[in-house]
C-alpha positions as CSV (number, residue, x, y, z in Angstrom):
1,X,-89.5,-56.9,-28.3
2,X,-88.7,-54.4,-25.8
3,X,-85.3,-53.1,-26.0
4,X,-83.4,-52.1,-22.8
5,X,-81.9,-48.7,-22.5
6,X,-78.3,-48.3,-23.1
7,X,-76.2,-47.1,-20.0
8,X,-74.3,-44.0,-21.0
9,X,-70.7,-44.1,-20.1
10,X,-68.8,-41.0,-19.4
11,X,-65.7,-40.4,-21.3
12,X,-62.6,-40.6,-19.2
13,X,-61.0,-37.3,-19.0
14,X,-58.4,-35.6,-16.7
15,X,-61.2,-33.6,-15.1
16,X,-63.2,-36.8,-14.3
17,X,-60.1,-38.3,-12.7
18,X,-59.6,-35.3,-10.4
19,X,-63.3,-35.3,-9.4
20,X,-63.1,-39.1,-8.6
21,X,-60.0,-38.6,-6.5
22,X,-61.6,-35.8,-4.5
23,X,-64.7,-37.9,-3.9
24,X,-62.6,-40.9,-2.6
25,X,-60.5,-38.6,-0.3
26,X,-63.6,-36.9,1.0
27,X,-65.1,-40.3,2.0
28,X,-61.9,-41.4,3.6
29,X,-61.6,-38.3,5.9
30,X,-64.3,-39.5,8.2
31,X,-62.0,-42.5,9.0
32,X,-58.7,-40.5,9.0
33,X,-59.7,-37.5,11.1
34,X,-60.9,-39.4,14.2
35,X,-57.6,-41.3,14.3
36,X,-55.6,-38.1,14.0
37,X,-57.6,-36.5,16.8
38,X,-57.1,-39.5,19.1
39,X,-53.4,-39.5,18.4
40,X,-53.1,-35.7,19.1
41,X,-55.1,-36.2,22.3
42,X,-52.8,-39.0,23.4
43,X,-49.8,-36.8,22.9
44,X,-51.3,-34.0,25.0
45,X,-52.3,-36.4,27.8
46,X,-48.8,-38.0,27.8
47,X,-47.2,-34.5,28.1
48,X,-49.6,-33.5,30.9
49,X,-48.9,-36.8,32.8
50,X,-45.1,-36.2,32.4
51,X,-45.4,-32.6,33.7
52,X,-47.5,-33.7,36.7
53,X,-45.1,-36.5,37.5
54,X,-42.0,-34.2,37.3
55,X,-43.8,-31.7,39.4
56,X,-44.7,-34.3,42.0
57,X,-41.1,-35.7,41.9
58,X,-39.8,-32.1,42.4
59,X,-42.1,-31.5,45.4
60,X,-41.2,-34.8,47.0
61,X,-37.5,-34.1,46.4
62,X,-37.9,-30.6,47.9
63,X,-39.6,-32.0,51.0
64,X,-37.0,-34.7,51.4
65,X,-34.1,-32.2,51.2
66,X,-35.3,-29.0,52.8
67,X,-37.8,-30.4,55.3
68,X,-36.9,-34.0,56.2
69,X,-33.2,-33.4,55.4
70,X,-32.7,-36.8,53.9
71,X,-29.0,-37.5,53.6
72,X,-29.2,-40.8,51.8
73,X,-27.2,-41.9,48.8
74,X,-30.2,-41.4,46.5
75,X,-30.7,-37.8,47.6
76,X,-26.9,-37.1,47.3
77,X,-27.0,-38.3,43.7
78,X,-30.2,-36.2,43.2
79,X,-28.4,-33.1,44.3
80,X,-25.4,-33.9,42.1
81,X,-27.7,-34.2,39.1
82,X,-29.7,-31.0,39.7
83,X,-27.1,-28.7,41.4
84,X,-29.5,-27.5,44.1
85,X,-28.5,-24.8,46.7
86,X,-28.3,-25.4,50.4
87,X,-27.2,-21.9,51.4
88,X,-25.9,-18.6,50.1
89,X,-22.9,-16.8,51.6
90,X,-22.4,-13.1,50.7
91,X,-24.1,-13.8,47.3
92,X,-22.3,-17.0,46.6
93,X,-24.5,-20.1,46.2
94,X,-23.5,-23.2,48.2
95,X,-24.2,-26.6,46.6
96,X,-26.4,-29.0,48.5
97,X,-24.2,-31.8,47.0
98,X,-21.1,-30.3,48.6
99,X,-22.8,-30.2,52.0
100,X,-24.0,-33.8,51.7
101,X,-20.6,-34.9,50.4
102,X,-18.8,-33.5,53.5
103,X,-21.4,-34.7,55.9
104,X,-21.7,-38.2,54.5
105,X,-17.9,-38.7,54.3
106,X,-17.5,-37.6,58.0
107,X,-20.3,-40.0,59.2
108,X,-18.9,-42.8,57.1
109,X,-15.5,-42.4,58.7
110,X,-17.0,-42.3,62.2
111,X,-19.2,-45.4,61.6
112,X,-16.2,-47.3,60.2
113,X,-14.3,-46.6,63.4
114,X,-17.0,-46.8,66.0
115,X,-19.8,-48.8,64.3
116,X,-23.2,-47.7,62.9
117,X,-24.9,-44.9,64.6
118,X,-28.3,-45.7,66.2
119,X,-31.3,-43.6,67.1
120,X,-30.0,-42.7,70.6
121,X,-29.7,-39.2,71.8
122,X,-25.9,-39.3,71.7
123,X,-25.9,-40.4,68.0
124,X,-28.4,-37.7,67.2
125,X,-26.1,-35.1,68.8
126,X,-23.2,-36.5,66.9
127,X,-25.1,-36.2,63.6
128,X,-26.1,-32.7,64.4
129,X,-22.5,-31.8,65.1
130,X,-21.2,-33.1,61.8
131,X,-24.1,-31.6,59.9
132,X,-23.2,-28.2,61.3
133,X,-19.6,-28.7,60.6
134,X,-20.3,-29.9,57.0
135,X,-22.6,-26.9,56.3
136,X,-20.1,-24.4,57.7
137,X,-17.3,-26.0,55.7
138,X,-19.3,-26.1,52.5
139,X,-20.1,-22.4,52.9
140,X,-16.4,-21.5,53.5
141,X,-15.2,-23.7,50.6
142,X,-17.8,-22.3,48.2
143,X,-16.9,-18.7,49.2
144,X,-13.2,-19.3,48.8
145,X,-13.6,-21.0,45.4
146,X,-15.8,-18.2,44.1
147,X,-13.5,-15.4,45.3
148,X,-10.4,-17.2,44.0
149,X,-12.0,-17.5,40.5
150,X,-12.9,-13.8,40.7
151,X,-9.1,-13.2,41.0
152,X,-8.6,-15.1,37.8
153,X,-7.1,-18.0,39.6
154,X,-8.3,-21.6,40.1
155,X,-7.3,-25.0,41.5
156,X,-5.6,-26.8,38.7
157,X,-6.0,-30.5,37.9
158,X,-2.2,-30.9,38.5
159,X,-2.6,-29.6,42.1
160,X,-5.4,-32.1,42.7
161,X,-3.5,-35.0,41.1
162,X,-0.5,-34.1,43.3
163,X,-2.6,-34.5,46.4
164,X,-4.2,-37.7,45.1
165,X,-0.8,-39.2,44.3
166,X,0.4,-38.4,47.8
167,X,-2.7,-40.0,49.4
168,X,-2.2,-43.1,47.3
169,X,1.0,-43.7,49.2
170,X,-0.1,-45.4,52.4
171,X,2.5,-46.9,54.8
172,X,5.2,-46.5,52.1
173,X,3.2,-48.4,49.5
174,X,1.7,-46.7,46.4
175,X,-1.8,-48.0,45.7
176,X,-3.2,-48.6,42.2
177,X,-6.1,-46.4,40.9
178,X,-8.6,-49.2,41.5
179,X,-7.3,-50.1,44.9
180,X,-7.3,-46.4,45.9
181,X,-10.8,-46.0,44.7
182,X,-11.8,-48.9,46.9
183,X,-10.1,-47.3,49.9
184,X,-11.9,-43.9,49.3
185,X,-15.2,-45.7,49.0
186,X,-14.7,-47.7,52.1
187,X,-13.4,-44.8,54.2
188,X,-15.7,-42.0,52.9
189,X,-18.4,-43.7,50.9
190,X,-17.4,-41.5,47.9
191,X,-16.4,-42.1,44.3
192,X,-12.9,-40.9,43.2
193,X,-14.5,-38.0,41.4
194,X,-16.3,-37.0,44.6
195,X,-13.0,-37.2,46.5
196,X,-11.3,-35.0,43.9
197,X,-14.1,-32.5,44.4
198,X,-13.5,-32.5,48.1
199,X,-9.8,-31.9,47.6
200,X,-10.5,-29.1,45.1
201,X,-12.6,-27.3,47.7
202,X,-10.0,-27.7,50.4
203,X,-7.2,-26.4,48.1
204,X,-9.4,-23.5,47.1
205,X,-9.7,-22.4,50.7
206,X,-5.9,-22.8,51.2
207,X,-5.0,-20.9,48.0
208,X,-7.5,-18.1,48.8
209,X,-6.0,-17.8,52.4
210,X,-2.6,-17.5,50.9
211,X,-3.8,-14.7,48.6
212,X,-5.5,-12.6,51.2
213,X,-3.3,-13.1,54.3
214,X,-0.7,-10.4,53.8
215,X,0.1,-10.3,57.5
216,X,1.2,-14.0,57.6
217,X,3.2,-13.5,54.4
218,X,5.0,-10.4,55.9
219,X,5.9,-12.3,59.0
220,X,7.2,-15.2,57.0
221,X,9.4,-12.8,55.0
222,X,10.8,-11.3,58.2
223,X,11.6,-14.8,59.6
224,X,13.4,-15.7,56.4
225,X,15.7,-12.8,56.9
226,X,16.5,-13.7,60.4
227,X,17.2,-17.3,59.4
228,X,19.8,-16.2,57.0
229,X,22.2,-15.6,59.8
230,X,20.7,-17.7,62.6
231,X,19.9,-21.4,62.2
232,X,18.6,-21.8,65.8
233,X,14.8,-21.7,65.5
234,X,14.5,-21.4,69.3
235,X,16.5,-18.2,69.3
236,X,14.6,-16.8,66.3
237,X,11.3,-17.6,68.1
238,X,12.3,-15.3,71.0
239,X,11.7,-12.3,68.7
240,X,8.1,-13.3,68.0
241,X,6.9,-14.9,71.3
242,X,4.3,-12.1,71.7
243,X,3.0,-12.4,68.2
244,X,-0.5,-14.0,68.1
245,X,0.0,-15.8,64.8
246,X,3.4,-17.3,65.7
247,X,4.1,-20.6,67.5
248,X,7.3,-22.6,68.1
249,X,7.6,-26.3,68.9
250,X,10.5,-28.5,69.7
251,X,10.0,-32.3,69.7
252,X,11.5,-34.2,72.6
253,X,11.6,-37.5,70.9
254,X,11.7,-38.9,67.3
255,X,8.6,-39.5,65.3
256,X,7.9,-41.5,62.1
257,X,8.4,-39.7,58.8
258,X,4.8,-40.4,58.0
259,X,3.6,-38.8,61.3
260,X,0.4,-36.8,60.9
261,X,1.7,-33.4,61.7
262,X,0.7,-31.3,58.7
263,X,3.8,-32.4,56.8
264,X,6.5,-31.4,59.2
265,X,8.0,-34.9,59.8
266,X,8.0,-35.5,56.0
267,X,9.7,-32.2,55.4
268,X,12.3,-32.9,58.1
269,X,13.1,-36.3,56.5
270,X,13.6,-34.6,53.2
271,X,16.4,-32.3,54.6
272,X,19.9,-33.5,53.7
273,X,21.7,-33.0,57.0
274,X,20.9,-32.6,60.7
275,X,20.8,-28.9,61.4
276,X,19.4,-28.0,58.0
277,X,16.4,-25.6,58.0
278,X,13.6,-25.8,55.4
279,X,12.2,-22.9,53.5
280,X,8.7,-21.8,54.4
281,X,6.0,-24.3,53.2
282,X,2.2,-24.4,53.5
283,X,0.9,-26.9,56.0
284,X,-1.0,-29.9,54.8
285,X,-4.1,-28.6,56.6
286,X,-3.8,-25.3,54.7
287,X,-3.9,-23.3,58.0
288,X,-0.5,-21.6,57.8
289,X,3.2,-21.7,57.0
290,X,5.9,-23.9,58.6
291,X,9.6,-23.7,58.9
292,X,11.3,-27.0,60.0
293,X,14.8,-27.7,61.4
294,X,16.0,-31.3,61.4
295,X,17.5,-32.0,64.9
296,X,17.9,-35.8,64.7
297,X,17.4,-38.7,62.4
298,X,17.2,-42.4,63.2
299,X,16.4,-44.6,60.2
300,X,12.8,-43.6,59.2
301,X,12.3,-41.5,62.3
302,X,13.1,-37.8,62.8
303,X,13.1,-35.1,65.5
304,X,12.7,-31.5,64.6
305,X,12.0,-27.9,65.7
306,X,9.3,-26.0,63.9
307,X,7.9,-22.5,63.5
308,X,4.2,-22.1,62.6
309,X,2.8,-18.9,61.2
310,X,-1.0,-19.1,61.2
311,X,-3.5,-17.9,58.6
312,X,-6.1,-15.7,60.3
313,X,-7.5,-13.3,57.7
314,X,-9.9,-15.9,56.2
315,X,-11.4,-16.7,59.6
316,X,-11.8,-12.9,60.2
317,X,-13.5,-12.5,56.9
318,X,-15.9,-15.4,57.7
319,X,-16.7,-14.0,61.1
320,X,-17.4,-10.6,59.6
321,X,-19.8,-12.1,57.1
322,X,-21.6,-13.9,59.9
323,X,-21.8,-10.8,62.0
324,X,-23.3,-8.9,59.1
325,X,-25.9,-11.7,58.6
326,X,-24.8,-12.3,55.0
327,X,-25.4,-16.1,55.2
328,X,-28.8,-17.5,54.2
329,X,-29.2,-21.2,55.0
330,X,-32.1,-23.1,53.5
331,X,-32.1,-25.9,56.0
332,X,-32.2,-25.7,59.8
333,X,-29.1,-27.3,61.3
334,X,-28.5,-27.5,65.0
335,X,-25.2,-26.7,66.6
336,X,-24.8,-30.2,67.9
337,X,-22.2,-31.3,70.4
338,X,-19.3,-28.9,69.8
339,X,-17.2,-30.4,72.5
340,X,-16.4,-33.2,70.1
341,X,-12.9,-33.1,68.5
342,X,-12.6,-31.7,65.0
343,X,-12.7,-34.3,62.3
344,X,-9.3,-35.7,61.2
345,X,-7.4,-34.3,58.3
346,X,-7.9,-36.0,54.9
347,X,-4.5,-37.7,55.2
348,X,-5.4,-39.1,58.6
349,X,-8.8,-40.3,57.6
350,X,-7.6,-42.3,54.6
351,X,-4.9,-44.2,56.4
352,X,-6.0,-47.8,57.1
């Protein structure tokens, strides 16, 4: 009988277990490593595709803004998201979104009154005019806001809310927030936040003009002294008729207290008695100071005399900057038809 050989069995030891574990892991690497490599390669490809897509998106956006000058809602939101510049004035960057906000609000207002603009030559000239006006205004607003902040001053939220609350009152009725937002959207094509930005820029220019126009302030102080002993604005005006920043006006008939006259009718209505003279106040347009004398009142209508002291220093500063070629514009904007009337004030535009 032939006896078979006995198979020797290794004794199980800690060393044997370690060797067995290493052997199993080594055999599994050939399956694990290719998967890790593929996963790593997928991540790299995904990143590269994302970078290329973003670059392409950026190039397309740049072409649409700086070459085509696309003024659509999409591009406006794009400039709001990425804070792109449209110009630089004396070292101060001008937001593309501010330019589009001013331009789009003007065109929206025009189209609401006159109908949609077409591709005619007249419409093209009108667009060019409002583009030029919007870009110039954006440059001036940005400069004023920057310089005001350099002085350690700013436009407060309370100032903005005060204007908003005033604009909510239309024909004697105070609109709700939701109703007012709808009016702003219908009139300007803007959200309420956009509208607040527009008011902030306007107030910044006004406040900066007040700060730098010492000539206007000096004349106002001089007029105040004369008014202490003389309530007849016409007589006081005789002393300044040769002054280039001074104007006098006397209404020949009554006007509604809500008349669009930079706040003069409203100020006259607020005076207690006929013959009373107001203190100096800044015009709603932010272009100077007014004094108003109430000369007649009939119900909700008033008649008044007024003195206007104009701000001029800001305009002189802007002209000096332009003469010194300190404005770099990143888009080409034609002058347009400058014979058109200036766009209405904010208060006028928002009235229905």
